[in-house]
N, CA, C and O of each residue as an XYZ file, in Angstrom:
440
protein
N       0.849     -1.175      0.000
C       0.000      0.000      0.000
C       0.899      1.244      0.000
O       1.925      1.283      0.679
N       0.497      2.248     -0.766
C       1.205      3.515     -0.847
C       0.905      4.332      0.395
O      -0.261      4.558      0.718
N       1.932      4.776      1.093
C       1.743      5.542      2.316
C       1.860      7.032      2.036
O       2.704      7.461      1.249
N       1.014      7.812      2.681
C       1.087      9.258      2.544
C       1.906      9.871      3.674
O       2.121     11.082      3.712
N       2.355      9.032      4.581
C       3.139      9.491      5.718
C       4.603      9.140      5.510
O       4.920      8.090      4.952
N       5.493     10.010      5.955
C       6.928      9.784      5.802
C       7.397      8.726      6.795
O       7.191      8.874      8.000
N       8.022      7.664      6.304
C       8.497      6.608      7.204
C       9.456      7.165      8.252
O      10.314      7.992      7.944
N       9.302      6.707      9.481
C      10.187      7.134     10.565
C       9.819      8.478     11.167
O      10.420      8.887     12.161
N       8.856      9.168     10.596
C       8.450     10.472     11.121
C       7.402     10.298     12.202
O       6.778      9.245     12.337
N       7.227     11.379     12.978
C       6.132     11.382     13.937
C       5.255     12.583     13.644
O       5.719     13.587     13.104
N       3.991     12.473     14.000
C       3.008     13.498     13.699
C       2.279     13.888     14.968
O       2.036     13.054     15.839
N       1.933     15.166     15.066
C       1.175     15.648     16.213
C      -0.073     16.352     15.704
O      -0.180     16.701     14.528
N      -0.993     16.546     16.600
C      -2.220     17.252     16.261
C      -1.871     18.687     15.873
O      -1.040     19.320     16.523
N      -2.493     19.192     14.835
C      -2.203     20.549     14.352
C      -3.087     21.594     15.011
O      -3.092     22.750     14.589
N      -3.836     21.208     16.042
C      -4.681     22.151     16.767
C      -3.769     23.050     17.602
O      -3.213     22.604     18.606
N      -3.613     24.303     17.201
C      -2.703     25.209     17.896
C      -3.322     25.845     19.137
O      -2.636     26.540     19.887
N      -4.598     25.612     19.352
C      -5.274     26.139     20.542
C      -6.053     25.015     21.223
O      -7.278     25.088     21.328
N      -5.357     23.979     21.687
C      -6.065     22.853     22.286
C      -6.674     23.218     23.639
O      -6.174     24.089     24.351
N      -7.757     22.535     23.970
C      -8.390     22.725     25.266
C      -7.578     22.052     26.365
O      -6.593     21.367     26.089
N      -7.998     22.254     27.615
C      -7.272     21.684     28.755
C      -7.262     20.156     28.730
O      -6.295     19.527     29.159
N      -8.340     19.569     28.228
C      -8.448     18.112     28.220
C      -7.918     17.466     26.940
O      -8.055     16.257     26.757
N      -7.316     18.258     26.055
C      -6.787     17.741     24.786
C      -5.482     16.993     25.051
O      -4.552     17.561     25.623
N      -5.402     15.714     24.640
C      -4.165     14.949     24.899
C      -3.010     15.432     24.027
O      -3.205     15.866     22.892
N      -1.828     15.348     24.573
C      -0.623     15.691     23.817
C      -0.008     14.376     23.338
O       0.800     13.758     24.031
N      -0.408     13.972     22.146
C       0.006     12.684     21.608
C       0.758     12.889     20.310
O       0.378     13.717     19.482
N       1.806     12.142     20.141
C       2.513     12.100     18.859
C       2.360     10.692     18.316
O       2.438      9.713     19.057
N       2.141     10.603     17.016
C       1.955      9.311     16.361
C       3.174      9.015     15.502
O       3.699      9.900     14.826
N       3.612      7.783     15.532
C       4.636      7.348     14.583
C       3.926      7.105     13.251
O       2.746      6.753     13.224
N       4.643      7.292     12.162
C       4.051      7.202     10.831
C       3.326      5.875     10.617
O       2.207      5.857     10.105
N       3.958      4.761     11.006
C       3.335      3.447     10.797
C       2.051      3.296     11.618
O       1.059      2.752     11.133
N       2.076      3.783     12.867
C       0.885      3.694     13.723
C      -0.242      4.561     13.181
O      -1.406      4.161     13.205
N       0.101      5.737     12.698
C      -0.913      6.631     12.140
C      -1.521      6.031     10.877
O      -2.734      6.092     10.679
N      -0.687      5.456     10.033
C      -1.161      4.799      8.811
C      -2.138      3.675      9.153
O      -3.200      3.559      8.542
N      -1.771      2.848     10.136
C      -2.634      1.743     10.547
C      -3.954      2.259     11.104
O      -5.006      1.694     10.805
N      -3.921      3.331     11.915
C      -5.151      3.893     12.487
C      -6.077      4.412     11.395
O      -7.290      4.215     11.464
N      -5.513      5.073     10.387
C      -6.331      5.595      9.285
C      -6.944      4.441      8.492
O      -8.132      4.474      8.172
N      -6.154      3.436      8.177
C      -6.656      2.273      7.425
C      -7.747      1.568      8.227
O      -8.768      1.176      7.662
N      -7.547      1.401      9.531
C      -8.562      0.758     10.376
C      -9.856      1.563     10.400
O     -10.942      0.990     10.311
N      -9.753      2.883     10.520
C     -10.950      3.731     10.513
C     -11.690      3.638      9.183
O     -12.917      3.551      9.156
N     -10.949      3.656      8.087
C     -11.582      3.550      6.769
C     -12.248      2.190      6.582
O     -13.299      2.094      5.947
N     -11.642      1.139      7.131
C     -12.223     -0.200      7.021
C     -13.561     -0.275      7.757
O     -14.450     -1.023      7.349
N     -13.707      0.486      8.827
C     -14.961      0.497      9.586
C     -16.078      1.206      8.818
O     -17.253      1.048      9.149
N     -15.726      1.971      7.816
C     -16.714      2.736      7.066
C     -17.270      1.974      5.863
O     -18.008      2.546      5.060
N     -16.939      0.740      5.733
C     -17.425     -0.045      4.598
C     -18.945     -0.154      4.642
O     -19.550     -0.252      5.710
N     -19.539     -0.133      3.459
C     -20.988     -0.226      3.337
C     -21.389     -1.703      3.437
O     -20.649     -2.587      3.004
N     -22.552     -1.953      4.004
C     -22.994     -3.314      4.321
C     -23.082     -4.246      3.111
O     -22.621     -5.386      3.177
N     -23.666     -3.778      2.012
C     -23.855     -4.659      0.853
C     -23.406     -3.959     -0.425
O     -23.332     -2.731     -0.465
N     -23.108     -4.724     -1.461
C     -22.737     -4.109     -2.743
C     -23.872     -3.264     -3.331
O     -23.620     -2.272     -4.014
N     -25.124     -3.659     -3.063
C     -26.259     -2.891     -3.575
C     -26.306     -1.499     -2.950
O     -26.533     -0.505     -3.640
N     -26.088     -1.441     -1.638
C     -26.075     -0.146     -0.944
C     -24.894      0.691     -1.420
O     -25.016      1.903     -1.600
N     -23.756      0.044     -1.621
C     -22.577      0.763     -2.121
C     -22.851      1.344     -3.507
O     -22.470      2.478     -3.796
N     -23.509      0.566     -4.361
C     -23.832      1.053     -5.708
C     -24.812      2.216     -5.631
O     -24.658      3.212     -6.337
N     -25.822      2.088     -4.771
C     -26.787      3.190     -4.587
C     -26.083      4.451     -4.110
O     -26.315      5.539     -4.638
N     -25.219      4.298     -3.106
C     -24.504      5.451     -2.559
C     -23.625      6.095     -3.621
O     -23.576      7.321     -3.728
N     -22.934      5.281     -4.405
C     -22.073      5.790     -5.482
C     -22.890      6.583     -6.496
O     -22.472      7.654     -6.936
N     -24.058      6.052     -6.868
C     -24.937      6.725     -7.831
C     -25.433      8.056     -7.283
O     -25.411      9.068     -7.984
N     -25.880      8.054     -6.036
C     -26.376      9.281     -5.411
C     -25.274     10.322     -5.252
O     -25.498     11.511     -5.480
N     -24.092      9.876     -4.863
C     -22.962     10.786     -4.706
C     -22.579     11.409     -6.043
O     -22.314     12.609     -6.121
N     -22.550     10.596     -7.090
C     -22.220     11.104     -8.425
C     -23.267     12.125     -8.884
O     -22.919     13.163     -9.448
N     -24.548     11.830     -8.642
C     -25.625     12.756     -9.033
C     -25.513     14.073     -8.266
O     -25.708     15.148     -8.833
N     -25.201     13.983     -6.993
C     -25.059     15.194     -6.177
C     -23.899     16.051     -6.661
O     -24.025     17.270     -6.777
N     -22.782     15.417     -6.938
C     -21.609     16.167     -7.421
C     -21.909     16.782     -8.789
O     -21.505     17.912     -9.062
N     -22.608     16.052     -9.637
C     -22.984     16.578    -10.952
C     -23.896     17.789    -10.798
O     -23.709     18.797    -11.479
N     -24.889     17.695     -9.902
C     -25.798     18.821     -9.649
C     -25.028     20.032     -9.137
O     -25.257     21.159     -9.576
N     -24.123     19.787     -8.214
C     -23.335     20.882     -7.643
C     -22.455     21.526     -8.705
O     -22.323     22.749     -8.750
N     -21.856     20.709     -9.552
C     -21.022     21.230    -10.629
C     -21.847     22.081    -11.592
O     -21.408     23.152    -12.010
N     -23.028     21.609    -11.939
C     -23.898     22.370    -12.847
C     -24.320     23.683    -12.199
O     -24.360     24.719    -12.863
N     -24.633     23.644    -10.907
C     -25.014     24.861    -10.187
C     -23.867     25.874    -10.192
O     -24.078     27.062    -10.435
N     -22.661     25.395     -9.922
C     -21.500     26.304     -9.894
C     -21.221     26.885    -11.274
O     -20.857     28.055    -11.390
N     -21.387     26.085    -12.313
C     -21.199     26.602    -13.676
C     -22.222     27.691    -13.983
O     -21.882     28.735    -14.541
N     -23.480     27.438    -13.612
C     -24.536     28.422    -13.851
C     -24.257     29.696    -13.051
O     -24.425     30.804    -13.559
N     -23.834     29.531    -11.812
C     -23.520     30.678    -10.973
C     -22.370     31.483    -11.581
O     -22.404     32.713    -11.591
N     -21.370     30.794    -12.078
C     -20.232     31.459    -12.706
C     -20.668     32.219    -13.957
O     -20.240     33.350    -14.185
N     -21.524     31.587    -14.769
C     -22.046     32.263    -15.964
C     -22.828     33.516    -15.596
O     -22.681     34.559    -16.233
N     -23.656     33.407    -14.570
C     -24.466     34.546    -14.133
C     -23.581     35.689    -13.646
O     -23.817     36.851    -13.977
N     -22.567     35.351    -12.861
C     -21.668     36.389    -12.351
C     -20.868     37.040    -13.483
O     -20.660     38.253    -13.484
N     -20.424     36.230    -14.439
C     -19.684     36.775    -15.584
C     -20.569     37.719    -16.392
O     -20.119     38.776    -16.834
N     -21.843     37.330    -16.584
C     -22.787     38.175    -17.314
C     -22.991     39.489    -16.572
O     -23.006     40.558    -17.183
N     -23.149     39.408    -15.257
C     -23.356     40.631    -14.460
C     -22.119     41.524    -14.516
O     -22.246     42.747    -14.589
N     -20.944     40.939    -14.483
C     -19.706     41.715    -14.579
C     -19.650     42.460    -15.918
O     -19.261     43.627    -15.971
N     -20.039     41.780    -16.986
C     -20.070     42.395    -18.315
C     -21.086     43.533    -18.365
O     -20.824     44.595    -18.929
N     -22.267     43.286    -17.755
C     -23.294     44.335    -17.723
C     -22.795     45.567    -16.975
O     -23.018     46.694    -17.419
N     -22.122     45.362    -15.845
C     -21.608     46.494    -15.064
C     -20.535     47.261    -15.830
O     -20.490     48.491    -15.779
N     -19.680     46.544    -16.534
C     -18.649     47.209    -17.338
C     -19.301     48.051    -18.436
O     -18.852     49.161    -18.721
N     -20.362     47.521    -19.050
C     -21.090     48.267    -20.080
C     -21.734     49.511    -19.488
O     -21.697     50.583    -20.092
N     -22.327     49.366    -18.300
C     -22.957     50.513    -17.644
C     -21.920     51.597    -17.320
O     -22.177     52.787    -17.505
N     -20.755     51.174    -16.838
C     -19.696     52.153    -16.535
C     -19.224     52.851    -17.805
O     -18.961     54.053    -17.802
N     -19.122     52.097    -18.875
C     -18.711     52.675    -20.152
C     -19.740     53.705    -20.631
O     -19.373     54.779    -21.107
N     -21.019     53.374    -20.502
C     -22.079     54.303    -20.897
C     -22.058     55.554    -20.017
O     -22.274     56.663    -20.507
N     -21.799     55.377    -18.717
C     -21.714     56.512    -17.806
C     -20.552     57.427    -18.198
O     -20.696     58.649    -18.223
N     -19.410     56.830    -18.500
C     -18.251     57.617    -18.916
C     -18.553     58.364    -20.213
O     -18.235     59.546    -20.345
N     -19.164     57.674    -21.162
C     -19.511     58.329    -22.430
C     -20.482     59.490    -22.203
O     -20.351     60.540    -22.832
N     -21.445     59.305    -21.315
C     -22.401     60.377    -21.015
C     -21.699     61.544    -20.342
O     -22.010     62.703    -20.619
N     -20.763     61.246    -19.467
C     -20.001     62.315    -18.796
C     -19.145     63.076    -19.809
O     -19.116     64.307    -19.808
N     -18.456     62.340    -20.666
C     -17.595     62.974    -21.668
C     -18.405     63.786    -22.678
O     -17.916     64.785    -23.206
N     -19.633     63.363    -22.945
C     -20.492     64.088    -23.879
C     -21.157     65.290    -23.209
O     -21.800     66.099    -23.878
N     -21.003     65.405    -21.905
C     -21.579     66.529    -21.185
C     -23.022     66.313    -20.762
O     -23.665     67.242    -20.273
N     -23.534     65.129    -20.937
C     -24.909     64.807    -20.567
C     -25.059     64.628    -19.060
O     -26.116     64.916    -18.498
N     -24.004     64.156    -18.411
C     -24.021     63.909    -16.966
C     -23.038     64.875    -16.306
O     -21.916     65.055    -16.780
N     -23.469     65.485    -15.219
C     -22.600     66.418    -14.489
C     -21.531     65.642    -13.724
O     -21.693     64.459    -13.425
N     -20.436     66.335    -13.416
C     -19.302     65.702    -12.742
C     -19.707     65.125    -11.374
O     -19.296     64.016    -11.030
N     -20.497     65.856    -10.605
C     -20.918     65.383     -9.270
C     -21.694     64.074     -9.380
O     -21.476     63.156     -8.590
N     -22.585     63.984    -10.343
C     -23.375     62.767    -10.540
C     -22.470     61.645    -11.018
O     -22.603     60.502    -10.580
N     -21.557     61.968    -11.908
C     -20.604     60.979    -12.424
C     -19.801     60.372    -11.285
O     -19.655     59.152    -11.205
N     -19.274     61.228    -10.394
C     -18.495     60.752     -9.254
C     -19.357     59.937     -8.295
O     -18.908     58.917     -7.771
N     -20.584     60.377     -8.065
C     -21.486     59.676     -7.154
C     -21.822     58.276     -7.667
O     -22.042     57.359     -6.875
N     -21.860     58.114     -8.958
C     -22.192     56.834     -9.557
C     -20.973     55.925     -9.692
O     -21.078     54.822    -10.229
N     -19.829     56.377     -9.212
C     -18.642     55.528     -9.250
C     -17.763     55.736    -10.451
O     -16.949     54.872    -10.779
N     -17.905     56.851    -11.108
C     -17.119     57.106    -12.305
C     -15.648     57.355    -12.004
O     -14.778     56.886    -12.737
N     -15.363     58.089    -10.933
C     -13.958     58.394    -10.610
C     -13.648     57.869     -9.240
O     -12.522     58.015     -8.764
């Protein structure tokens, strides 16, 4: 098995503000690897059918979230373009003398 921990190293909790009851423990790389593998083994799904259902639901959720983020990004990009166009129109109106300087500044021109 490929280890993500450096052999011979020790690891400590990265909580820089531990409470009074927080243990001060250091783990050896091999012990930490075994603890992680043991914890992951306890998370196994009961049957292959449930595992397949969970995989399908997880994939659908991630797909929905990805589509939502893409739509959100498109909407924000469109709004950014609209605002740039509005600023350009405001500047053109100011330069043409249609809008007074005070109004131009109040609207975010300068």
